[in-house]
N, C-alpha and C positions, 0 to 999 in steps of 0.2 A: 070724636070717635074716628072720623075720616082722616083727621090729621095724624092720629096715632098709627093707622094702617099705612098711610102714605110714607110715614117715617120708617116703618118697619120694612116696607118694600124697597125704599131707597137704600137702607142699610144693607139689605140682602144683595142688591145690585152692586153696591160698593165693594162688598166682600168678594163677589164673583170677579169683579174687575181686578181686585188685588191678587186673587188666585191666578188669573190669566197673566198678570204682570210678573208674578213670581215664577211661573212656569217658563215664560219667555226668557227671563233672566238666567234660569238654570240651563235652558237649552243653549243660550249664547255662551254661557260659561263653559259648557261641555264642548262647544265648537272650538273655543279658544284654547282649551286644554291641550297640552302636548300629547301626542299619541306615541306610545312605545311599541315597537314591533315585537311580537312574541315569536321567537325563533323555534321552528320545529327541531326536535332533537337531532334528526339526521342532517339537517342543514348546519346546525351548530357543530356536529361531528366533522362535516366536510370542511368547515372553516378552521377547525382545530388542526386538521391534517395539513391544510394549506399553510397555516401559521408555522408549523414545525417542519415543513417540507418533507412530510412522510408520504411515500408513494406506495400504495397497496396494489400489488400486481397479481395477487393469488387468484382472482376471479376473472382473469382474461385469458384468451387462448394462447397457446405456446408460440404460435407463429405471429401473433400480433406485435406491432411495434410499440415500444415504450420510450417516452421522452424522459431523459434523466434530468431531475431538478438541479443537479449539481453543475453539469456542463452543457445541457441542452442537446446532447447527442442522442440519436435514435438507435435503439438496439432491440433485437428480438427478445421476448420474455424468456425463451428457453436458454438463450446465451447468458442472461442475467442469473437465472436459476442455477445453471451449471457453474457459475462463478461465485457460488455461495451468497447469492443475492447482492452482488456488488456490481456497479457499472463497469463494463469491460474497458471503457475509455478513461474514467477519472477515479475509479474506486469509491464512488458515492455508495453509501450503505442503504440499501433498500430494506424495508421491514421484513423480518423473518417470522414465520408462524411458530407456534409453540412446538409443533411436531418437527419442524426443520431445526429448531434449537436443540431438541433432544437428539436428533440425528447427528448434529454437529458436535455435541459434547459427550454423549454417552456411547460406550463400546457397543458395537452391533450385537443384538440378541440378548443384551443383559437387562434391558429396562422392563420393569414390572409396574404397570399402572395401578394406582390405588385410588380409592374414593371416586371412582369413575361414574357412579350412579347418581351423584349429587346434582340436583337441579334447583333453580331459584323458584321461590314462591312469590306472591305479590302481597306482602304484609300490609301495605298502605292502600291497596286497591287503586294503585296509580293507573290512570287511563292508558290503555293500549300497551302496557308493560309486557303482558304475557305474549301478545302478538309480536312485539319487537324482539322479545327473547327468543321466540320460535324462529324468527327471521335470522337472528344472529347465529342460532344453532345450525341452520341450513347453510348460511354463508361461510362460517368458520369450520364446519365439520366437527364440532366438539360441543359437549353439553354445557360448558361454562368457560369463563375467561382464563382458566389456568389448567394445566395438566401436571399432576404430581405422582410421585412413586419412588421406587428404589432402582438404582442402576450402578454401573461401574464406569469410572474414568481411568483408563489405562490400568484396569484391574483393581482400582481402589473403590470400595463401595461407598456410595453417597445416597442421602435422601435429597431428591431434587424436585423443584417446581419451576415450570416455565409459563409465564403469562403470555397472552396473545392479544395484540392490538386489534385484530380483525373482529374480535368478539366485543361489541359495544365499547370500542376504544380502550379495551383492557381495564375497564372500570371495576373497582372493588366493591362487590356487594357481599351479602351474608355468606354465600357459598364460596366465593373466592377467599374471603377471610378465614373460613373454616378449613379450606384445603391448604392454605399457607400455614395456619397454626398446626394442622395435622402433619405437615412436612417436618416441622420442628419436633413434634412429639414422636414421630416415627424415627427420627435421627437419634433421639434420646433412648428410645426403646431398643434400637439396634446398636447403639454406641458408635454411630458413624457421623461424619460431617454433614452439614446441610448446605446445599447450593441453590440459590433462588435467582432466576433471571426475571427482573422486573421491567415491565413496559406498560405504562398506564396513564390515562388522563386524570386519575384520581378516584374519589369515592363515587359510587353509583347513585345519582340523584333520585332515581325512582324508588329507592329503598330508604331514603331519608336518614333518620337517626340510627336505624339498624345498620346502615352502611358505615356511618361514622364510628360506630362502636367497634368495627373491625380493626380500626387503628390501635385501640387499646388492647384488643384481643391478640393481635399479631405481635405487638410490642412485648406483651407479657410472655408470650410463647418464646420469643427471641431471648428474653431474660432467663427463661428456664434452661435454654441451651448454654448460656454463659455459666449458670450455676452448676450445670452438669460437666463443665470443663471441656465442651465439644466445640470445634470451630464452625463458624457460619460465614460462608462466602456469599456476599451480595453482589449481583451483577446487574446494576441498573443500566438500561440501554435507551436509545432515543425513541420516544420521549418518556421520561419518568417524572410525573408531576403530581401535585395535589396531595391527597391523603396517603398515597402509597409512599411518596418521598418523605412525608412527615411521620411515617411509622417504620415498618420493618426494613424498607429498602436502604435506609441510611444507618442501620444498626448492625451491619456486618462487622465481624472482626477484621476482615479485609474486604475492601470495596474495589471491585474491578469493573472498568467500563470500556466501551469502544470509542474510537476517535470521533470527535465532533458530536457527541451525544448530548442532548439537552436534558438537564436534570435540575429540577427546581420545584418550588411550591406554587406560587402565583406566577402569572406571565410577566415578562419584562415590562410590557406597556402599563399594566396595572401598578407595578412597583414604581415606575417613573412618575406616574400621575400622583401616587401617594406621597413619595418623598420629594417630588418636584426637582429631580436631578437627572441628568443624562447618565445612563448606565454604560459601562464598557461594551465594545462591540461583541466580544466573545463571552459576555455575561451568561452564566448558567450552562455553559458548555463544559464538557468533561475536562478539557485542558485547563480551563479557568478554575474549576473545582480542585483539580490536582495541585495546582499552584498554591492554593490556600488550605491544603490538607484535608479536604472533604472526600477526595478520591485517592486511593493508594496507587493503583496501577491502571494504565491505559494500554489495552492490548488490541492488536489487529484481530479481525474476526477469524482469520485462518490460524492464528496462534492461540486463540482463547482457551481451547481445551488443554493445550500444553501448559499455559500459564496457570490455570486453575490447579492442574495436577502438581506442578512444581511447588506452588504455595502450600497446598495440602500435604505434600510429601515432606516438607520441612516442619510443618506444625504437628502432624499426626505422629 
């Protein structure tokens, strides 16, 4: 009887020892495992800006100095703003807000904003999305990443939408997709051309599949324009990437861009790692895309309004 009990106790002890060994092995395994840093969205956004050399200067004082990423010269923000957001020394193109784009392209006093009450929900209950959205509203001074409506370019009526990189990197969520689609539908309703200025980092990750579905939605709306026999002028500027490039931004009847604008889907580094080949230096730049027929016209910023009007005047 005593032998049986001693055997039982010894087997229990053995089991406990095995458990301790297993736990120790798991701990050591976890220690050796590679740790991957989870980037905060704002940090990722900052890295994106650095990668594409985009300088956002809207939230600094007018008298503050700004270092140009193109020539490293220092200029006052007010001088850059007066020069249609171009460096006074080297003509480097700083990012323009959606409101500034509308001022540049649309005749004064003719713009009527539509769909201005639309705001994003949080369909996936993504952590801190509502807070980040509110922060973006305050920073950009607009409810969403695009402003849309009706206006005139040298007297010619158009349905226009301008995206804004200041609002969460111009990412396309449900509301942006809805407003872009409504821009096409409004053009069909009024029988006028559509003009869309795209600037975006791609689909909005906080909305997941809802965001990705906007690619199909906006593409279908662009197809409706074609079926209606109405022209669509797409103006992708620096940077236009991801799901926006892969949908409506490259579906224009005529695609007009600015000099040295980066337009693509994935980043050059990702492509190089995938195909294991060195890419050309000007890869994904507007000049490179024009050479291979993906962009039709490259226009200087000061001539952009005239260029769009001339193109539309010949088509309409």
